[in-house]
C-alpha atoms as a printed R data frame, in Angstrom:
    type eleno elety resid chain resno       x       y      z
1   ATOM     1    CA   MET     A     1   0.131  -0.005  0.015
2   ATOM     2    CA   LYS     A     2   1.401   3.329 -1.101
3   ATOM     3    CA   VAL     A     3   2.311   5.964  1.622
4   ATOM     4    CA   TYR     A     4   2.603   9.770  0.993
5   ATOM     5    CA   MET     A     5   4.781  11.972  3.225
6   ATOM     6    CA   TYR     A     6   3.973  15.576  3.878
7   ATOM     7    CA   ASP     A     7   5.586  18.449  5.845
8   ATOM     8    CA   LEU     A     8   3.825  20.138  8.820
9   ATOM     9    CA   ASP     A     9   2.589  22.643  6.330
10  ATOM    10    CA   GLY     A    10   0.800  20.017  4.324
11  ATOM    11    CA   ASN     A    11   3.194  19.988  1.216
12  ATOM    12    CA   LEU     A    12   3.788  16.582 -0.470
13  ATOM    13    CA   LEU     A    13   7.348  15.517  0.044
14  ATOM    14    CA   LYS     A    14   7.680  12.063 -1.164
15  ATOM    15    CA   LYS     A    15   5.752   8.887 -2.171
16  ATOM    16    CA   PHE     A    16   6.836   5.343 -0.814
17  ATOM    17    CA   ASP     A    17   5.751   2.097 -2.259
18  ATOM    18    CA   SER     A    18   4.889   0.866  1.191
19  ATOM    19    CA   ILE     A    19   5.144   1.638  5.062
20  ATOM    20    CA   LYS     A    20   8.184  -0.385  5.298
21  ATOM    21    CA   ASP     A    21   9.979   1.471  2.531
22  ATOM    22    CA   ALA     A    22   9.090   4.638  4.283
23  ATOM    23    CA   GLU     A    23  10.613   3.168  7.515
24  ATOM    24    CA   ARG     A    24  13.787   2.248  5.885
25  ATOM    25    CA   GLU     A    25  14.225   5.541  4.100
26  ATOM    26    CA   THR     A    26  13.231   7.862  6.977
27  ATOM    27    CA   GLY     A    27  13.945   5.833 10.046
28  ATOM    28    CA   ILE     A    28  10.529   6.538 11.546
29  ATOM    29    CA   LYS     A    29   8.856   3.169 12.842
30  ATOM    30    CA   GLN     A    30   6.169   1.485 10.779
31  ATOM    31    CA   ALA     A    31   3.829   1.548 13.665
32  ATOM    32    CA   ASN     A    32   3.955   5.556 14.100
33  ATOM    33    CA   ILE     A    33   3.562   5.930 10.324
34  ATOM    34    CA   TYR     A    34   0.506   3.545 10.310
35  ATOM    35    CA   ARG     A    35  -1.038   5.217 13.320
36  ATOM    36    CA   VAL     A    36  -0.871   8.609 11.529
37  ATOM    37    CA   CYS     A    37  -1.984   7.274  8.249
38  ATOM    38    CA   SER     A    38  -5.051   5.520  9.784
39  ATOM    39    CA   SER     A    39  -6.094   8.522 11.997
40  ATOM    40    CA   LYS     A    40  -5.269  11.046  9.458
41  ATOM    41    CA   LYS     A    41  -4.030  13.333 12.288
42  ATOM    42    CA   GLY     A    42  -0.956  13.891 14.281
43  ATOM    43    CA   THR     A    43   2.672  13.371 13.187
44  ATOM    44    CA   ALA     A    44   5.477  10.729 13.119
45  ATOM    45    CA   GLY     A    45   9.113  12.037 12.929
46  ATOM    46    CA   GLY     A    46   7.961  15.643 12.442
47  ATOM    47    CA   TYR     A    47   6.096  14.592  9.212
48  ATOM    48    CA   GLN     A    48   2.344  13.995  8.184
49  ATOM    49    CA   PHE     A    49   1.618  10.713  6.423
50  ATOM    50    CA   ARG     A    50  -1.550   9.520  4.281
51  ATOM    51    CA   PHE     A    51  -2.416   6.245  2.750
52  ATOM    52    CA   GLU     A    52  -2.908   6.330 -1.045
53  ATOM    53    CA   LYS     A    53  -6.779   6.251 -0.785
54  ATOM    54    CA   ASP     A    54  -6.382   9.609  1.030
55  ATOM    55    CA   PHE     A    55  -3.913  11.033 -1.317
56  ATOM    56    CA   LYS     A    56  -4.185  14.774 -2.024
57  ATOM    57    CA   GLN     A    57  -1.392  16.915 -3.615
58  ATOM    58    CA   LYS     A    58  -1.546  19.248 -0.576
59  ATOM    59    CA   ILE     A    59  -3.140  18.470  2.941
60  ATOM    60    CA   GLU     A    60  -4.300  20.560  5.792
61  ATOM    61    CA   LYS     A    61  -1.524  22.191  7.714
62  ATOM    62    CA   PHE     A    62  -0.722  20.452 11.119
63  ATOM    63    CA   LYS     A    63  -2.067  22.325 14.013
64  ATOM    64    CA   SER     A    64   0.107  21.815 17.105
65  ATOM    65    CA   ASP     A    65  -1.812  24.233 19.359
66  ATOM    66    CA   SER     A    66  -3.829  21.435 20.909
67  ATOM    67    CA   ILE     A    67  -3.127  21.006 24.823
68  ATOM    68    CA   ARG     A    68  -1.826  17.389 23.865
69  ATOM    69    CA   HIS     A    69   1.224  19.211 22.295
70  ATOM    70    CA   LYS     A    70   1.745  21.862 25.071
71  ATOM    71    CA   LYS     A    71   3.928  21.268 28.052
72  ATOM    72    CA   ARG     A    72   1.920  22.005 31.057
73  ATOM    73    CA   LYS     A    73   3.282  22.545 34.680
74  ATOM    74    CA   ILE     A    74   1.906  19.653 36.935
75  ATOM    75    CA   ASN     A    75   1.353  20.011 40.728
76  ATOM    76    CA   ILE     A    76   1.953  17.035 42.717
77  ATOM    77    CA   TYR     A    77   0.116  16.323 46.247
78  ATOM    78    CA   ASP     A    78  -0.008  13.504 48.634
79  ATOM    79    CA   THR     A    79  -3.397  11.675 49.178
80  ATOM    80    CA   ASP     A    80  -4.175  14.291 52.153
81  ATOM    81    CA   GLY     A    81  -4.188  17.094 49.575
82  ATOM    82    CA   ASN     A    82  -0.839  18.528 50.745
83  ATOM    83    CA   TYR     A    83   1.392  20.286 48.166
84  ATOM    84    CA   ILE     A    84   4.785  18.414 47.241
85  ATOM    85    CA   THR     A    85   5.935  20.198 44.235
86  ATOM    86    CA   THR     A    86   5.588  21.516 40.803
87  ATOM    87    CA   THR     A    87   7.087  19.957 37.678
88  ATOM    88    CA   ASN     A    88   7.463  21.496 34.263
89  ATOM    89    CA   SER     A    89   5.763  18.503 32.392
90  ATOM    90    CA   ILE     A    90   4.045  15.122 32.730
91  ATOM    91    CA   GLN     A    91   7.390  13.486 31.883
92  ATOM    92    CA   GLU     A    92   9.230  15.293 34.762
93  ATOM    93    CA   ALA     A    93   6.212  14.444 37.203
94  ATOM    94    CA   SER     A    94   6.640  10.798 35.969
95  ATOM    95    CA   LYS     A    95  10.419  10.637 36.849
96  ATOM    96    CA   PHE     A    96   9.910  12.347 40.188
97  ATOM    97    CA   THR     A    97   6.960  10.065 41.537
98  ATOM    98    CA   ASN     A    98   7.740   6.730 39.250
99  ATOM    99    CA   VAL     A    99   4.239   6.988 38.115
100 ATOM   100    CA   LEU     A   100   3.321   6.154 34.524
101 ATOM   101    CA   PRO     A   101   2.538   9.447 32.307
102 ATOM   102    CA   GLN     A   102  -0.731   8.022 31.338
103 ATOM   103    CA   ASN     A   103  -1.838   7.713 34.850
104 ATOM   104    CA   ILE     A   104  -0.703  11.213 35.771
105 ATOM   105    CA   LEU     A   105  -2.752  12.353 32.732
106 ATOM   106    CA   MET     A   106  -5.600  10.573 34.044
107 ATOM   107    CA   CYS     A   107  -5.549  12.299 37.400
108 ATOM   108    CA   CYS     A   108  -5.012  15.765 35.734
109 ATOM   109    CA   LYS     A   109  -8.236  15.161 33.699
110 ATOM   110    CA   LYS     A   110 -10.056  13.943 36.732
111 ATOM   111    CA   GLN     A   111 -10.554  10.416 35.547
112 ATOM   112    CA   ALA     A   112  -8.575   9.091 38.545
113 ATOM   113    CA   LYS     A   113  -8.356  10.260 42.183
114 ATOM   114    CA   ALA     A   114  -4.743   9.352 42.963
115 ATOM   115    CA   VAL     A   115  -2.064   6.848 41.906
116 ATOM   116    CA   LYS     A   116   0.547   5.402 44.031
117 ATOM   117    CA   GLY     A   117  -0.162   7.777 46.884
118 ATOM   118    CA   TYR     A   118  -0.083  10.858 44.706
119 ATOM   119    CA   GLN     A   119  -2.539  13.289 43.305
120 ATOM   120    CA   PHE     A   120  -1.777  15.286 40.093
121 ATOM   121    CA   ARG     A   121  -3.302  18.518 38.975
122 ATOM   122    CA   TYR     A   122  -2.491  20.872 35.994
123 ATOM   123    CA   ALA     A   123  -0.817  24.016 37.839
124 ATOM   124    CA   ASP     A   124  -2.871  26.457 35.787
125 ATOM   125    CA   GLU     A   125  -6.148  24.858 37.146
126 ATOM   126    CA   VAL     A   126  -5.307  25.076 40.761
127 ATOM   127    CA   THR     A   127  -5.214  28.209 42.699
128 ATOM   128    CA   ASP     A   128  -4.402  26.945 46.358
129 ATOM   129    CA   LYS     A   129  -1.523  24.878 47.418
130 ATOM   130    CA   LYS     A   130  -3.756  22.406 49.199
131 ATOM   131    CA   ILE     A   131  -6.512  20.398 47.469
132 ATOM   132    CA   SER     A   132  -9.154  18.039 48.773
133 ATOM   133    CA   PRO     A   133  -8.010  14.858 50.335
134 ATOM   134    CA   VAL     A   134  -8.734  11.582 48.414
135 ATOM   135    CA   LYS     A   135 -11.893   9.810 49.964
136 ATOM   136    CA   TYR     A   136 -11.710   6.172 49.121
137 ATOM   137    CA   ASN     A   137 -14.827   4.139 49.059
138 ATOM   138    CA   LYS     A   138 -15.271   2.266 52.322
139 ATOM   139    CA   HIS     A   139 -15.417  -1.338 51.684
140 ATOM   140    CA   ASN     A   140 -18.546  -3.389 52.673
141 ATOM   141    CA   GLU     A   141 -18.119  -5.972 55.559
142 ATOM   142    CA   TYR     A   142 -19.768  -9.383 54.818
143 ATOM   143    CA   ILE     A   143 -20.944 -11.559 57.619
144 ATOM   144    CA   ILE     A   144 -21.353 -15.081 56.608
145 ATOM   145    CA   LYS     A   145 -23.710 -17.345 58.664
146 ATOM   146    CA   LYS     A   146 -24.305 -21.010 58.373
147 ATOM   147    CA   ASP     A   147 -27.436 -22.360 60.058
148 ATOM   148    CA   GLY     A   148 -27.652 -18.883 61.895
149 ATOM   149    CA   GLN     A   149 -24.065 -18.870 63.268
150 ATOM   150    CA   ILE     A   150 -21.533 -16.599 62.128
151 ATOM   151    CA   ILE     A   151 -18.618 -18.329 60.512
152 ATOM   152    CA   ARG     A   152 -16.725 -15.591 58.874
153 ATOM   153    CA   ARG     A   153 -16.429 -11.897 58.721
154 ATOM   154    CA   THR     A   154 -14.695 -10.377 55.640
155 ATOM   155    CA   ASN     A   155 -14.352  -7.376 53.479
156 ATOM   156    CA   LYS     A   156 -13.549  -9.603 50.430
157 ATOM   157    CA   ILE     A   157 -16.018 -10.737 47.889
158 ATOM   158    CA   LYS     A   158 -13.690 -13.361 46.942
159 ATOM   159    CA   ASP     A   159 -14.137 -15.068 50.180
160 ATOM   160    CA   VAL     A   160 -17.761 -14.859 50.031
161 ATOM   161    CA   LEU     A   161 -17.717 -16.484 46.416
162 ATOM   162    CA   ASN     A   162 -15.467 -19.315 47.636
163 ATOM   163    CA   ILE     A   163 -17.503 -20.184 50.763
164 ATOM   164    CA   LEU     A   164 -20.894 -19.928 49.179
165 ATOM   165    CA   ASN     A   165 -19.324 -21.616 45.728
166 ATOM   166    CA   ILE     A   166 -21.325 -19.141 43.499
167 ATOM   167    CA   SER     A   167 -20.316 -16.874 40.510
168 ATOM   168    CA   TYR     A   168 -19.631 -13.179 40.897
169 ATOM   169    CA   TYR     A   169 -22.399 -12.673 38.575
170 ATOM   170    CA   LYS     A   170 -24.904 -14.408 40.911
171 ATOM   171    CA   PHE     A   171 -23.358 -12.546 43.932
172 ATOM   172    CA   LYS     A   172 -24.018  -9.073 42.161
173 ATOM   173    CA   LYS     A   173 -27.376 -10.046 41.139
174 ATOM   174    CA   ASP     A   174 -28.630 -11.485 44.459
175 ATOM   175    CA   ILE     A   175 -26.781  -8.959 46.702
176 ATOM   176    CA   THR     A   176 -28.668  -6.088 44.967
177 ATOM   177    CA   LYS     A   177 -31.912  -7.750 45.841
178 ATOM   178    CA   GLY     A   178 -30.789  -8.030 49.466
179 ATOM   179    CA   ASN     A   179 -31.263 -11.885 49.651
180 ATOM   180    CA   LEU     A   180 -27.939 -13.565 49.273
181 ATOM   181    CA   LYS     A   181 -28.349 -17.088 50.312
182 ATOM   182    CA   SER     A   182 -27.031 -20.618 49.277
183 ATOM   183    CA   ASP     A   183 -27.698 -23.799 50.726
184 ATOM   184    CA   ASN     A   184 -27.546 -23.465 54.445
185 ATOM   185    CA   TYR     A   185 -25.531 -19.941 54.053
186 ATOM   186    CA   GLU     A   186 -26.808 -16.490 54.550
187 ATOM   187    CA   VAL     A   187 -24.695 -13.204 53.923
188 ATOM   188    CA   GLU     A   188 -25.311 -10.144 55.942
189 ATOM   189    CA   VAL     A   189 -23.776  -6.771 54.468
190 ATOM   190    CA   ILE     A   190 -22.767  -4.094 56.764
191 ATOM   191    CA   ASN     A   191 -22.099  -0.961 54.992
């Protein structure tokens, strides 16, 4: 499948007979070229690429003003909301905390509360040096009874499944009805 290489202004630079040929000549990995060709956005190695079916003599200029391409300062906090430090980028925050960049990004986008004992926020979105502490969901406690006698207290669903010898699906279905019973067993949920 032919591949076309463009500069960031959208000007056609070169045609390749295949992605493999493009990699060989440019040194840009095939996977990155394929990603750009498939999505018709982004860059690989500082160039834009298109498959033959999407060929045009000139394509749209690459816009690098998206937040994804800007370096943003990251504030790092502990789970109690206490300020630790500010880094110049997600990559620096990752090196400082040993947390993967994608996990830091999820915290900054408020898709995750905390990771590995840290909270992360974009510095330009926070005015105070202290933020709200992380509130973890309290786990339910399960009291397992056999013939009316308590045989086990646990906060692990896995224990309940093993003792009652039931599937997780049955557990979720029955626990929402409030009547989790199996043979001579009964489970009481304490919130």
